[in-house]
N, C-alpha and C positions, 0 to 999 in steps of 0.2 A: 656768498658773493654773486648769486644769480637772482635776477628779478623773478619772483614766483607768480605775482599777480600784477596786472596793469589795467587801469580803467578803460583803455581803448584798444590796446594791442593784445593779440593772443600769441602765445609762444608754443609752436609745435616742436616737440623734441623727437629726434631720431633715436635709433638704438644706441646703447652705450658702446663705445669703441675705445680701444687702448691705443696710445701713441707714445713715442719717446720724446722727451724734452731734455736736452743736455745730459743724456745718459740715464734719466729717471723715467720710469713708466708712469704715465698719467692716464686719466680717463676723461672723456668728453662725449658729447652727443654727435653722432654722424650728421654731417651737413652743416653744423653750426660753424661760425667763423673760428679759425684757430685762435684768434685773440680772445674770444669769449671763453673758450676752453681753458686757455692759459690763465686768464683773470680768475676764473672760477676755482682754479687750483692754486691761487695765491701768487702767481707770477706777475710781477709788475715791470720788470726791466726786459725789454725786447732786443735791444742792441746798445752799443756804445759808439759815440761819435768818433770820427777819425782824428780830428785835430786835438781835442781836449780830453778824449776818452771819458766823456760824461754819459751817464745812463740815459737812455731814451725809452719811453713807454708808450702807452696808448694815448693818442692825441685826437686826430680828426675823425676816425672811425668810418671814413668813406673812401679810402684809397687815394687821397690827394697829396698827403705828405709822405715823408719817408721814415717817420718815427717808429713804425712797426715793422720795418724791414727785418726779415730773419732768413736763415738758411733752412729751406724745406726740402727734404729728400736730396740734399747735396747741392741744391740750386740757391745761390744767394739772391738777395734783394727781392724776396717774395713779400708782398704786403699781406700780412696775416689777418688784417681787419676785413679783407674781401676775399679770402681764400677759405673754402670749406674744408672741414676736417674729415679725414678718411681713416679707416682702420689701418694701423701699422705705420703711419707717417713718422718720419724722423724730423724733429724741429730742433734747431740750435740757435742760441743767442748769436747774433752777428756782431763781429768786431769791425768797426770802421765801414768802409764801402763794400766790403764783402769780396771774397775771392772764390773762384771755382776751385774746388778741391778735387784732386785726382782720385 
């Protein structure tokens, strides 16, 4: 699920780090966008809409929409397409608008 070669762009990979996603341990590259790490691990649903409970996934990839809002380290509404991955992060699928959990 990762682009390995590109005719114009070069991809620098950080060290491999572990993070939690919905209770499962996954791996990604430090500094890559959380969305990229999730996609590389086969995750396609990032949240569910409030009104119709429909799945939402990767859409704009530049932080302008809300399709990739997730709960990161307990904070809801984090746009994972513009948030870098760090060792030990906890990422959760967001339900609706997201609520701060105690």
